[in-house]
Biopython code that builds the backbone (N, CA, C, O; Angstrom):
import numpy as np
from Bio.PDB.StructureBuilder import StructureBuilder

atoms = [
    (1, "GLN", "N", (0.814, -1.214, -0.030)),
    (1, "GLN", "CA", (-0.018, 0.060, -0.045)),
    (1, "GLN", "C", (0.905, 1.251, -0.006)),
    (1, "GLN", "O", (1.879, 1.344, 0.741)),
    (2, "VAL", "N", (0.492, 2.190, -0.917)),
    (2, "VAL", "CA", (1.365, 3.436, -1.028)),
    (2, "VAL", "C", (1.037, 4.362, 0.054)),
    (2, "VAL", "O", (-0.139, 4.648, 0.279)),
    (3, "GLN", "N", (1.999, 4.849, 0.737)),
    (3, "GLN", "CA", (1.843, 5.934, 1.819)),
    (3, "GLN", "C", (2.754, 7.014, 1.582)),
    (3, "GLN", "O", (3.890, 6.780, 1.169)),
    (4, "LEU", "N", (2.303, 8.311, 1.835)),
    (4, "LEU", "CA", (3.128, 9.454, 1.712)),
    (4, "LEU", "C", (2.936, 10.190, 3.097)),
    (4, "LEU", "O", (1.807, 10.417, 3.530)),
    (5, "VAL", "N", (3.983, 10.523, 3.716)),
    (5, "VAL", "CA", (3.975, 11.143, 4.984)),
    (5, "VAL", "C", (4.884, 12.451, 4.945)),
    (5, "VAL", "O", (6.097, 12.404, 4.742)),
    (6, "GLU", "N", (4.195, 13.576, 5.152)),
    (6, "GLU", "CA", (4.876, 14.830, 5.096)),
    (6, "GLU", "C", (5.405, 15.271, 6.464)),
    (6, "GLU", "O", (4.767, 14.905, 7.451)),
    (7, "SER", "N", (6.377, 15.930, 6.609)),
    (7, "SER", "CA", (6.877, 16.602, 7.967)),
    (7, "SER", "C", (7.576, 17.825, 7.726)),
    (7, "SER", "O", (7.906, 18.141, 6.583)),
    (8, "GLY", "N", (7.845, 18.597, 8.814)),
    (8, "GLY", "CA", (8.666, 19.717, 8.717)),
    (8, "GLY", "C", (7.916, 21.054, 8.816)),
    (8, "GLY", "O", (8.551, 22.103, 8.927)),
    (9, "GLY", "N", (6.598, 21.032, 8.778)),
    (9, "GLY", "CA", (5.864, 22.297, 8.812)),
    (9, "GLY", "C", (5.915, 22.798, 10.312)),
    (9, "GLY", "O", (5.930, 22.028, 11.272)),
    (10, "ARG", "N", (5.939, 24.093, 10.396)),
    (10, "ARG", "CA", (5.744, 24.774, 11.735)),
    (10, "ARG", "C", (5.585, 26.277, 11.517)),
    (10, "ARG", "O", (5.557, 26.778, 10.392)),
    (11, "LEU", "N", (5.483, 26.959, 12.641)),
    (11, "LEU", "CA", (5.420, 28.448, 12.558)),
    (11, "LEU", "C", (6.755, 29.057, 12.383)),
    (11, "LEU", "O", (7.704, 28.785, 13.118)),
    (12, "VAL", "N", (6.814, 29.950, 11.318)),
    (12, "VAL", "CA", (8.102, 30.710, 11.166)),
    (12, "VAL", "C", (7.703, 32.188, 10.941)),
    (12, "VAL", "O", (6.546, 32.555, 10.733)),
    (13, "GLN", "N", (8.777, 32.989, 11.004)),
    (13, "GLN", "CA", (8.590, 34.383, 10.668)),
    (13, "GLN", "C", (8.903, 34.644, 9.251)),
    (13, "GLN", "O", (9.671, 33.890, 8.654)),
    (14, "GLY", "N", (8.347, 35.689, 8.654)),
    (14, "GLY", "CA", (8.652, 36.045, 7.290)),
    (14, "GLY", "C", (10.035, 36.181, 7.079)),
    (14, "GLY", "O", (10.729, 36.717, 7.943)),
    (15, "GLY", "N", (10.562, 35.718, 5.931)),
    (15, "GLY", "CA", (11.991, 35.781, 5.576)),
    (15, "GLY", "C", (12.754, 34.641, 5.998)),
    (15, "GLY", "O", (13.880, 34.453, 5.537)),
    (16, "GLU", "N", (12.204, 33.816, 6.889)),
    (16, "GLU", "CA", (12.965, 32.575, 7.337)),
    (16, "GLU", "C", (12.839, 31.416, 6.257)),
    (16, "GLU", "O", (12.106, 31.526, 5.274)),
    (17, "SER", "N", (13.618, 30.291, 6.523)),
    (17, "SER", "CA", (13.560, 29.215, 5.719)),
    (17, "SER", "C", (13.041, 27.944, 6.456)),
    (17, "SER", "O", (13.033, 27.821, 7.681)),
    (18, "LEU", "N", (12.642, 27.087, 5.632)),
    (18, "LEU", "CA", (12.041, 25.885, 6.187)),
    (18, "LEU", "C", (12.206, 24.740, 5.118)),
    (18, "LEU", "O", (12.156, 24.974, 3.910)),
    (19, "ARG", "N", (12.402, 23.508, 5.636)),
    (19, "ARG", "CA", (12.547, 22.360, 4.693)),
    (19, "ARG", "C", (11.490, 21.369, 5.029)),
    (19, "ARG", "O", (11.402, 20.909, 6.168)),
    (20, "LEU", "N", (10.659, 21.017, 4.034)),
    (20, "LEU", "CA", (9.722, 19.973, 4.226)),
    (20, "LEU", "C", (10.195, 18.677, 3.722)),
    (20, "LEU", "O", (11.068, 18.651, 2.855)),
    (21, "SER", "N", (9.677, 17.581, 4.207)),
    (21, "SER", "CA", (10.116, 16.285, 3.752)),
    (21, "SER", "C", (8.777, 15.421, 3.514)),
    (21, "SER", "O", (7.770, 15.558, 4.209)),
    (22, "CYS", "N", (8.888, 14.565, 2.505)),
    (22, "CYS", "CA", (7.797, 13.610, 2.179)),
    (22, "CYS", "C", (8.457, 12.213, 2.053)),
    (22, "CYS", "O", (9.285, 11.993, 1.170)),
    (23, "VAL", "N", (8.096, 11.321, 2.904)),
    (23, "VAL", "CA", (8.638, 9.982, 2.939)),
    (23, "VAL", "C", (7.592, 9.109, 2.248)),
    (23, "VAL", "O", (6.412, 9.140, 2.598)),
    (24, "ALA", "N", (8.043, 8.327, 1.256)),
    (24, "ALA", "CA", (7.062, 7.483, 0.587)),
    (24, "ALA", "C", (7.373, 6.016, 0.936)),
    (24, "ALA", "O", (8.533, 5.652, 1.129)),
    (25, "SER", "N", (6.377, 5.220, 1.010)),
    (25, "SER", "CA", (6.603, 3.815, 1.283)),
    (25, "SER", "C", (5.497, 2.994, 0.514)),
    (25, "SER", "O", (4.472, 3.523, 0.086)),
    (26, "GLY", "N", (5.783, 1.703, 0.380)),
    (26, "GLY", "CA", (4.864, 0.830, -0.284)),
    (26, "GLY", "C", (5.290, 0.289, -1.591)),
    (26, "GLY", "O", (4.802, -0.732, -2.075)),
    (27, "ARG", "N", (6.298, 1.065, -2.202)),
    (27, "ARG", "CA", (6.784, 0.515, -3.487)),
    (27, "ARG", "C", (7.956, 1.424, -3.828)),
    (27, "ARG", "O", (8.225, 2.372, -3.091)),
    (28, "THR", "N", (8.655, 1.164, -4.916)),
    (28, "THR", "CA", (9.796, 1.945, -5.375)),
    (28, "THR", "C", (9.256, 3.138, -6.144)),
    (28, "THR", "O", (8.407, 3.018, -7.028)),
    (29, "PHE", "N", (9.798, 4.320, -5.758)),
    (29, "PHE", "CA", (9.244, 5.523, -6.360)),
    (29, "PHE", "C", (10.118, 6.178, -7.441)),
    (29, "PHE", "O", (9.726, 7.166, -8.062)),
    (30, "ASN", "N", (11.248, 5.632, -7.636)),
    (30, "ASN", "CA", (12.169, 6.384, -8.612)),
    (30, "ASN", "C", (11.734, 6.462, -9.971)),
    (30, "ASN", "O", (12.401, 7.124, -10.767)),
    (31, "MET", "N", (10.587, 5.804, -10.371)),
    (31, "MET", "CA", (10.133, 5.937, -11.694)),
    (31, "MET", "C", (9.061, 7.011, -11.771)),
    (31, "MET", "O", (8.598, 7.321, -12.868)),
    (32, "TYR", "N", (8.678, 7.550, -10.729)),
    (32, "TYR", "CA", (7.437, 8.293, -10.713)),
    (32, "TYR", "C", (7.716, 9.827, -10.336)),
    (32, "TYR", "O", (8.418, 10.116, -9.366)),
    (33, "THR", "N", (7.163, 10.725, -11.107)),
    (33, "THR", "CA", (7.079, 12.076, -10.799)),
    (33, "THR", "C", (6.348, 12.320, -9.358)),
    (33, "THR", "O", (5.307, 11.748, -9.033)),
    (34, "MET", "N", (6.965, 13.140, -8.648)),
    (34, "MET", "CA", (6.270, 13.458, -7.360)),
    (34, "MET", "C", (6.107, 15.025, -7.330)),
    (34, "MET", "O", (6.803, 15.745, -8.045)),
    (35, "GLY", "N", (5.235, 15.477, -6.542)),
    (35, "GLY", "CA", (5.005, 16.904, -6.447)),
    (35, "GLY", "C", (4.548, 17.426, -5.064)),
    (35, "GLY", "O", (4.148, 16.663, -4.185)),
    (36, "TRP", "N", (4.630, 18.757, -4.922)),
    (36, "TRP", "CA", (4.113, 19.392, -3.643)),
    (36, "TRP", "C", (2.995, 20.288, -4.149)),
    (36, "TRP", "O", (3.060, 20.982, -5.164)),
    (37, "PHE", "N", (1.932, 20.188, -3.298)),
    (37, "PHE", "CA", (0.830, 21.185, -3.515)),
    (37, "PHE", "C", (0.515, 21.841, -2.104)),
    (37, "PHE", "O", (0.961, 21.385, -1.051)),
    (38, "ARG", "N", (-0.218, 22.848, -2.187)),
    (38, "ARG", "CA", (-0.564, 23.502, -0.900)),
    (38, "ARG", "C", (-1.943, 24.054, -0.940)),
    (38, "ARG", "O", (-2.453, 24.385, -2.010)),
    (39, "GLN", "N", (-2.608, 24.171, 0.288)),
    (39, "GLN", "CA", (-3.973, 24.769, 0.356)),
    (39, "GLN", "C", (-3.981, 25.657, 1.471)),
    (39, "GLN", "O", (-3.780, 25.272, 2.622)),
    (40, "ALA", "N", (-4.225, 26.918, 1.128)),
    (40, "ALA", "CA", (-4.451, 27.933, 2.184)),
    (40, "ALA", "C", (-5.941, 27.893, 2.723)),
    (40, "ALA", "O", (-6.816, 27.389, 2.019)),
    (41, "PRO", "N", (-6.215, 28.392, 3.898)),
    (41, "PRO", "CA", (-7.512, 28.458, 4.423)),
    (41, "PRO", "C", (-8.459, 29.203, 3.499)),
    (41, "PRO", "O", (-8.203, 30.355, 3.150)),
    (42, "GLY", "N", (-9.541, 28.565, 3.103)),
    (42, "GLY", "CA", (-10.569, 29.128, 2.345)),
    (42, "GLY", "C", (-10.172, 29.237, 0.745)),
    (42, "GLY", "O", (-10.808, 29.913, -0.063)),
    (43, "LYS", "N", (-9.084, 28.501, 0.457)),
    (43, "LYS", "CA", (-8.679, 28.539, -1.004)),
    (43, "LYS", "C", (-8.521, 27.143, -1.459)),
    (43, "LYS", "O", (-8.437, 26.197, -0.675)),
    (44, "GLU", "N", (-8.482, 27.033, -2.795)),
    (44, "GLU", "CA", (-8.281, 25.769, -3.440)),
    (44, "GLU", "C", (-6.852, 25.190, -3.349)),
    (44, "GLU", "O", (-5.894, 25.949, -3.198)),
    (45, "ARG", "N", (-6.717, 24.009, -3.430)),
    (45, "ARG", "CA", (-5.375, 23.390, -3.366)),
    (45, "ARG", "C", (-4.731, 23.859, -4.644)),
    (45, "ARG", "O", (-5.415, 23.934, -5.665)),
    (46, "GLU", "N", (-3.370, 24.202, -4.645)),
    (46, "GLU", "CA", (-2.695, 24.683, -5.798)),
    (46, "GLU", "C", (-1.401, 23.886, -5.923)),
    (46, "GLU", "O", (-0.930, 23.299, -4.949)),
    (47, "PHE", "N", (-0.833, 23.866, -7.112)),
    (47, "PHE", "CA", (0.411, 23.315, -7.452)),
    (47, "PHE", "C", (1.499, 24.188, -6.886)),
    (47, "PHE", "O", (1.373, 25.412, -6.920)),
    (48, "VAL", "N", (2.616, 23.582, -6.340)),
    (48, "VAL", "CA", (3.746, 24.336, -5.905)),
    (48, "VAL", "C", (4.964, 23.904, -6.764)),
    (48, "VAL", "O", (5.599, 24.763, -7.376)),
    (49, "ALA", "N", (5.299, 22.613, -6.823)),
    (49, "ALA", "CA", (6.441, 22.187, -7.520)),
    (49, "ALA", "C", (6.394, 20.665, -7.770)),
    (49, "ALA", "O", (5.731, 19.898, -7.072)),
    (50, "ALA", "N", (7.142, 20.292, -8.813)),
    (50, "ALA", "CA", (7.121, 18.831, -9.144)),
    (50, "ALA", "C", (8.586, 18.435, -9.475)),
    (50, "ALA", "O", (9.434, 19.276, -9.774)),
    (51, "ILE", "N", (8.823, 17.132, -9.406)),
    (51, "ILE", "CA", (10.212, 16.705, -9.782)),
    (51, "ILE", "C", (10.060, 15.285, -10.550)),
    (51, "ILE", "O", (9.212, 14.483, -10.161)),
    (52, "SER", "N", (10.801, 15.030, -11.516)),
    (52, "SER", "CA", (10.771, 13.758, -12.231)),
    (52, "SER", "C", (11.338, 12.635, -11.407)),
    (52, "SER", "O", (11.995, 12.841, -10.387)),
    (53, "GLY", "N", (11.074, 11.486, -11.866)),
    (53, "GLY", "CA", (11.537, 10.229, -11.139)),
    (53, "GLY", "C", (12.992, 10.254, -10.807)),
    (53, "GLY", "O", (13.356, 9.940, -9.674)),
    (54, "ASN", "N", (13.845, 10.609, -11.729)),
    (54, "ASN", "CA", (15.259, 10.635, -11.411)),
    (54, "ASN", "C", (15.870, 11.985, -10.955)),
    (54, "ASN", "O", (17.062, 12.169, -10.708)),
    (55, "GLY", "N", (14.918, 12.863, -10.884)),
    (55, "GLY", "CA", (15.300, 14.193, -10.303)),
    (55, "GLY", "C", (15.879, 15.191, -11.195)),
    (55, "GLY", "O", (16.242, 16.268, -10.724)),
    (56, "ASP", "N", (16.006, 14.925, -12.497)),
    (56, "ASP", "CA", (16.650, 15.768, -13.369)),
    (56, "ASP", "C", (15.770, 16.820, -13.947)),
    (56, "ASP", "O", (16.297, 17.747, -14.562)),
    (57, "ILE", "N", (14.483, 16.763, -13.808)),
    (57, "ILE", "CA", (13.538, 17.760, -14.380)),
    (57, "ILE", "C", (12.723, 18.230, -13.179)),
    (57, "ILE", "O", (12.228, 17.434, -12.381)),
    (58, "THR", "N", (12.603, 19.533, -13.081)),
    (58, "THR", "CA", (11.755, 20.211, -11.992)),
    (58, "THR", "C", (10.903, 21.201, -12.542)),
    (58, "THR", "O", (11.271, 21.788, -13.559)),
    (59, "TYR", "N", (9.720, 21.493, -11.965)),
    (59, "TYR", "CA", (8.752, 22.486, -12.339)),
    (59, "TYR", "C", (8.354, 23.262, -11.086)),
    (59, "TYR", "O", (8.293, 22.727, -9.979)),
    (60, "TYR", "N", (8.092, 24.518, -11.307)),
    (60, "TYR", "CA", (7.680, 25.385, -10.165)),
    (60, "TYR", "C", (6.518, 26.288, -10.569)),
    (60, "TYR", "O", (6.395, 26.723, -11.714)),
    (61, "ALA", "N", (5.691, 26.543, -9.591)),
    (61, "ALA", "CA", (4.673, 27.633, -9.730)),
    (61, "ALA", "C", (5.411, 28.914, -9.776)),
    (61, "ALA", "O", (6.452, 29.053, -9.134)),
    (62, "ASP", "N", (4.916, 29.851, -10.507)),
    (62, "ASP", "CA", (5.475, 31.231, -10.599)),
    (62, "ASP", "C", (5.684, 31.895, -9.289)),
    (62, "ASP", "O", (6.653, 32.619, -9.065)),
    (63, "SER", "N", (4.697, 31.615, -8.379)),
    (63, "SER", "CA", (4.677, 32.288, -7.056)),
    (63, "SER", "C", (5.826, 31.832, -6.140)),
    (63, "SER", "O", (6.111, 32.508, -5.152)),
    (64, "VAL", "N", (6.515, 30.670, -6.449)),
    (64, "VAL", "CA", (7.611, 30.213, -5.635)),
    (64, "VAL", "C", (8.913, 30.100, -6.378)),
    (64, "VAL", "O", (9.947, 29.810, -5.778)),
    (65, "THR", "N", (8.883, 30.318, -7.635)),
    (65, "THR", "CA", (10.180, 30.235, -8.418)),
    (65, "THR", "C", (11.160, 31.211, -7.883)),
    (65, "THR", "O", (10.875, 32.390, -7.676)),
    (66, "GLY", "N", (12.420, 30.639, -7.648)),
    (66, "GLY", "CA", (13.450, 31.424, -7.206)),
    (66, "GLY", "C", (13.506, 31.451, -5.665)),
    (66, "GLY", "O", (14.512, 31.913, -5.127)),
    (67, "ARG", "N", (12.477, 30.979, -4.923)),
    (67, "ARG", "CA", (12.555, 30.920, -3.468)),
    (67, "ARG", "C", (12.505, 29.469, -3.017)),
    (67, "ARG", "O", (13.145, 29.132, -2.021)),
    (68, "PHE", "N", (11.770, 28.588, -3.708)),
    (68, "PHE", "CA", (11.628, 27.222, -3.326)),
    (68, "PHE", "C", (12.453, 26.271, -4.199)),
    (68, "PHE", "O", (12.645, 26.528, -5.388)),
    (69, "THR", "N", (12.950, 25.149, -3.598)),
    (69, "THR", "CA", (13.742, 24.251, -4.362)),
    (69, "THR", "C", (13.270, 22.859, -4.049)),
    (69, "THR", "O", (13.276, 22.437, -2.893)),
    (70, "ILE", "N", (12.850, 22.125, -5.100)),
    (70, "ILE", "CA", (12.373, 20.645, -4.755)),
    (70, "ILE", "C", (13.455, 19.724, -5.129)),
    (70, "ILE", "O", (14.143, 19.952, -6.124)),
    (71, "SER", "N", (13.638, 18.711, -4.395)),
    (71, "SER", "CA", (14.589, 17.651, -4.647)),
    (71, "SER", "C", (14.094, 16.348, -4.110)),
    (71, "SER", "O", (13.045, 16.282, -3.470)),
    (72, "ARG", "N", (14.851, 15.303, -4.370)),
    (72, "ARG", "CA", (14.485, 13.960, -3.931)),
    (72, "ARG", "C", (15.691, 13.124, -3.795)),
    (72, "ARG", "O", (16.656, 13.263, -4.547)),
    (73, "ASP", "N", (15.640, 12.148, -2.723)),
    (73, "ASP", "CA", (16.676, 11.197, -2.540)),
    (73, "ASP", "C", (16.035, 9.832, -2.701)),
    (73, "ASP", "O", (15.419, 9.330, -1.760)),
    (74, "ASN", "N", (16.161, 9.234, -3.843)),
    (74, "ASN", "CA", (15.551, 7.998, -4.170)),
    (74, "ASN", "C", (16.108, 6.799, -3.270)),
    (74, "ASN", "O", (15.422, 5.790, -3.109)),
    (75, "THR", "N", (17.232, 6.923, -2.753)),
    (75, "THR", "CA", (17.714, 5.982, -1.858)),
    (75, "THR", "C", (17.084, 5.871, -0.516)),
    (75, "THR", "O", (17.152, 4.868, 0.194)),
    (76, "LYS", "N", (16.435, 7.032, -0.205)),
    (76, "LYS", "CA", (15.637, 7.174, 1.012)),
    (76, "LYS", "C", (14.114, 7.259, 0.784)),
    (76, "LYS", "O", (13.319, 7.433, 1.708)),
    (77, "ASN", "N", (13.756, 7.124, -0.532)),
    (77, "ASN", "CA", (12.352, 7.291, -0.895)),
    (77, "ASN", "C", (11.764, 8.593, -0.255)),
    (77, "ASN", "O", (10.661, 8.579, 0.290)),
    (78, "THR", "N", (12.492, 9.652, -0.335)),
    (78, "THR", "CA", (12.109, 10.895, 0.249)),
    (78, "THR", "C", (12.315, 12.026, -0.796)),
    (78, "THR", "O", (13.248, 12.093, -1.595)),
    (79, "MET", "N", (11.252, 12.932, -0.652)),
    (79, "MET", "CA", (11.207, 14.110, -1.441)),
    (79, "MET", "C", (11.299, 15.362, -0.570)),
    (79, "MET", "O", (10.816, 15.314, 0.562)),
    (80, "TYR", "N", (11.852, 16.422, -0.989)),
    (80, "TYR", "CA", (12.116, 17.548, -0.086)),
    (80, "TYR", "C", (11.530, 18.855, -0.748)),
    (80, "TYR", "O", (11.410, 18.946, -1.969)),
    (81, "LEU", "N", (11.189, 19.816, 0.081)),
    (81, "LEU", "CA", (10.905, 21.166, -0.502)),
    (81, "LEU", "C", (11.621, 22.195, 0.373)),
    (81, "LEU", "O", (11.166, 22.553, 1.459)),
    (82, "GLN", "N", (12.725, 22.639, -0.131)),
    (82, "GLN", "CA", (13.437, 23.855, 0.555)),
    (82, "GLN", "C", (12.743, 25.087, 0.329)),
    (82, "GLN", "O", (12.573, 25.457, -0.832)),
    (83, "MET", "N", (12.315, 25.779, 1.301)),
    (83, "MET", "CA", (11.483, 27.037, 1.147)),
    (83, "MET", "C", (12.356, 28.158, 1.788)),
    (83, "MET", "O", (12.631, 28.122, 2.987)),
    (84, "ASN", "N", (12.771, 29.123, 0.990)),
    (84, "ASN", "CA", (13.492, 30.257, 1.527)),
    (84, "ASN", "C", (12.753, 31.495, 1.344)),
    (84, "ASN", "O", (11.815, 31.515, 0.546)),
    (85, "SER", "N", (13.096, 32.580, 2.036)),
    (85, "SER", "CA", (12.453, 33.886, 1.911)),
    (85, "SER", "C", (10.852, 33.740, 2.050)),
    (85, "SER", "O", (10.070, 34.313, 1.291)),
    (86, "LEU", "N", (10.484, 32.947, 3.057)),
    (86, "LEU", "CA", (9.053, 32.750, 3.249)),
    (86, "LEU", "C", (8.242, 33.989, 3.452)),
    (86, "LEU", "O", (8.670, 34.907, 4.151)),
    (87, "LYS", "N", (7.051, 34.036, 2.842)),
    (87, "LYS", "CA", (6.196, 35.100, 3.051)),
    (87, "LYS", "C", (4.829, 34.755, 3.755)),
    (87, "LYS", "O", (4.436, 33.589, 3.765)),
    (88, "PRO", "N", (4.162, 35.688, 4.298)),
    (88, "PRO", "CA", (2.841, 35.209, 4.932)),
    (88, "PRO", "C", (1.936, 34.557, 3.908)),
    (88, "PRO", "O", (1.148, 33.682, 4.269)),
    (89, "GLU", "N", (2.016, 34.947, 2.643)),
    (89, "GLU", "CA", (1.085, 34.207, 1.656)),
    (89, "GLU", "C", (1.477, 32.808, 1.388)),
    (89, "GLU", "O", (0.758, 32.100, 0.683)),
    (90, "ASP", "N", (2.584, 32.363, 1.912)),
    (90, "ASP", "CA", (2.956, 30.939, 1.799)),
    (90, "ASP", "C", (2.369, 30.062, 2.873)),
    (90, "ASP", "O", (2.562, 28.847, 2.902)),
    (91, "THR", "N", (1.613, 30.748, 3.795)),
    (91, "THR", "CA", (0.908, 30.021, 4.835)),
    (91, "THR", "C", (-0.154, 29.067, 4.243)),
    (91, "THR", "O", (-1.060, 29.530, 3.551)),
    (92, "ALA", "N", (-0.062, 27.732, 4.503)),
    (92, "ALA", "CA", (-0.964, 26.759, 3.922)),
    (92, "ALA", "C", (-0.590, 25.408, 4.565)),
    (92, "ALA", "O", (0.395, 25.251, 5.287)),
    (93, "ARG", "N", (-1.449, 24.478, 4.239)),
    (93, "ARG", "CA", (-1.045, 23.083, 4.459)),
    (93, "ARG", "C", (-0.442, 22.542, 3.250)),
    (93, "ARG", "O", (-1.037, 22.650, 2.178)),
    (94, "TYR", "N", (0.754, 21.938, 3.337)),
    (94, "TYR", "CA", (1.482, 21.448, 2.221)),
    (94, "TYR", "C", (1.324, 19.922, 2.071)),
    (94, "TYR", "O", (1.498, 19.165, 3.026)),
    (95, "TYR", "N", (1.003, 19.513, 0.885)),
    (95, "TYR", "CA", (0.781, 18.038, 0.589)),
    (95, "TYR", "C", (1.758, 17.595, -0.371)),
    (95, "TYR", "O", (2.193, 18.375, -1.219)),
    (96, "CYS", "N", (2.146, 16.353, -0.294)),
    (96, "CYS", "CA", (2.918, 15.748, -1.384)),
    (96, "CYS", "C", (2.015, 14.745, -2.154)),
    (96, "CYS", "O", (1.065, 14.214, -1.578)),
    (97, "LYS", "N", (2.292, 14.499, -3.387)),
    (97, "LYS", "CA", (1.454, 13.659, -4.246)),
    (97, "LYS", "C", (2.251, 12.961, -5.270)),
    (97, "LYS", "O", (3.274, 13.453, -5.747)),
    (98, "THR", "N", (1.775, 11.807, -5.608)),
    (98, "THR", "CA", (2.437, 11.113, -6.721)),
    (98, "THR", "C", (1.296, 10.308, -7.452)),
    (98, "THR", "O", (0.287, 9.976, -6.831)),
    (99, "VAL", "N", (1.457, 10.027, -8.662)),
    (99, "VAL", "CA", (0.476, 9.296, -9.425)),
    (99, "VAL", "C", (1.052, 8.009, -9.975)),
    (99, "VAL", "O", (2.053, 8.075, -10.688)),
    (100, "ILE", "N", (0.503, 6.862, -9.702)),
    (100, "ILE", "CA", (1.019, 5.627, -10.073)),
    (100, "ILE", "C", (0.018, 4.799, -10.788)),
    (100, "ILE", "O", (-0.968, 4.394, -10.173)),
    (101, "VAL", "N", (0.201, 4.507, -12.078)),
    (101, "VAL", "CA", (-0.763, 3.745, -12.930)),
    (101, "VAL", "C", (-2.136, 4.448, -12.792)),
    (101, "VAL", "O", (-3.128, 3.795, -12.468)),
    (102, "ASN", "N", (-2.193, 5.717, -13.024)),
    (102, "ASN", "CA", (-3.367, 6.566, -13.043)),
    (102, "ASN", "C", (-4.034, 6.734, -11.708)),
    (102, "ASN", "O", (-5.134, 7.287, -11.698)),
    (103, "LEU", "N", (-3.517, 6.336, -10.614)),
    (103, "LEU", "CA", (-4.019, 6.521, -9.327)),
    (103, "LEU", "C", (-3.194, 7.565, -8.540)),
    (103, "LEU", "O", (-1.983, 7.407, -8.391)),
    (104, "ALA", "N", (-3.882, 8.680, -8.012)),
    (104, "ALA", "CA", (-3.252, 9.658, -7.311)),
    (104, "ALA", "C", (-3.144, 9.243, -5.861)),
    (104, "ALA", "O", (-4.094, 8.714, -5.284)),
    (105, "TYR", "N", (-2.007, 9.481, -5.286)),
    (105, "TYR", "CA", (-1.804, 9.244, -3.812)),
    (105, "TYR", "C", (-1.360, 10.629, -3.254)),
    (105, "TYR", "O", (-0.557, 11.387, -3.797)),
    (106, "TRP", "N", (-2.023, 10.833, -2.066)),
    (106, "TRP", "CA", (-1.711, 12.037, -1.328)),
    (106, "TRP", "C", (-1.289, 11.816, 0.088)),
    (106, "TRP", "O", (-1.688, 10.835, 0.716)),
    (107, "GLY", "N", (-0.499, 12.702, 0.595)),
    (107, "GLY", "CA", (-0.261, 12.539, 2.126)),
    (107, "GLY", "C", (-1.315, 13.351, 2.782)),
    (107, "GLY", "O", (-2.215, 13.902, 2.148)),
    (108, "SER", "N", (-1.172, 13.412, 4.129)),
    (108, "SER", "CA", (-2.184, 14.151, 4.900)),
    (108, "SER", "C", (-1.785, 15.576, 5.099)),
    (108, "SER", "O", (-2.606, 16.349, 5.592)),
    (109, "GLY", "N", (-0.584, 15.993, 4.756)),
    (109, "GLY", "CA", (-0.163, 17.299, 4.769)),
    (109, "GLY", "C", (0.627, 17.696, 6.003)),
    (109, "GLY", "O", (0.613, 16.975, 7.000)),
    (110, "THR", "N", (1.323, 18.844, 5.955)),
    (110, "THR", "CA", (1.973, 19.392, 7.023)),
    (110, "THR", "C", (1.841, 20.911, 6.984)),
    (110, "THR", "O", (2.025, 21.544, 5.944)),
    (111, "LEU", "N", (1.521, 21.473, 8.137)),
    (111, "LEU", "CA", (1.101, 22.966, 8.155)),
    (111, "LEU", "C", (2.298, 23.831, 8.334)),
    (111, "LEU", "O", (3.116, 23.658, 9.238)),
    (112, "VAL", "N", (2.369, 24.802, 7.408)),
    (112, "VAL", "CA", (3.309, 25.848, 7.435)),
    (112, "VAL", "C", (2.588, 27.145, 7.747)),
    (112, "VAL", "O", (1.612, 27.445, 7.059)),
    (113, "THR", "N", (2.980, 27.915, 8.702)),
    (113, "THR", "CA", (2.431, 29.133, 9.045)),
    (113, "THR", "C", (3.577, 30.217, 9.079)),
    (113, "THR", "O", (4.593, 30.099, 9.764)),
    (114, "VAL", "N", (3.303, 31.252, 8.285)),
    (114, "VAL", "CA", (4.425, 32.343, 8.211)),
    (114, "VAL", "C", (3.810, 33.612, 8.748)),
    (114, "VAL", "O", (2.809, 34.122, 8.244)),
    (115, "SER", "N", (4.461, 34.108, 9.808)),
    (115, "SER", "CA", (3.990, 35.340, 10.455)),
    (115, "SER", "C", (4.633, 36.504, 9.732)),
    (115, "SER", "O", (5.677, 36.409, 9.087)),
    (116, "SER", "N", (3.938, 37.589, 9.889)),
    (116, "SER", "CA", (4.532, 38.859, 9.257)),
    (116, "SER", "C", (5.362, 39.581, 10.271)),
    (116, "SER", "O", (5.932, 40.629, 9.970)),
]
sb = StructureBuilder()
sb.init_structure("model")
sb.init_model(0)
sb.init_chain("A")
sb.init_seg("    ")
for serial, (resi, resn, name, xyz) in enumerate(atoms, 1):
    if name == "N":
        sb.init_residue(resn, " ", resi, " ")
    sb.init_atom(name, np.array(xyz, "f"), 0.0, 1.0, " ", f" {name:<3s}", serial, name[0])
structure = sb.get_structure()
């Protein structure tokens, strides 16, 4: 059974940095693109970043380009999101996601709160 577990979210001040982790289990993930999404209170879930199976291709939302970096360590079945220069508008629950054989798998999320 595929499971994704996020961690690393907490309360930080604007301008600070934070690194989120997503640990995957249940199968080998190095063939699959994985991504980060976020959902702020009262808003729809939105795409943040994605990374190809071997990590050589990355994609970012315009709102985080230049501030966030996605990476993965396939030896640990873990994906990361390094978030720098955090802003109050980055406050959200952050989710990791992967799609395997047309099935989407989500973690339960980790909460990031950025104070001004």
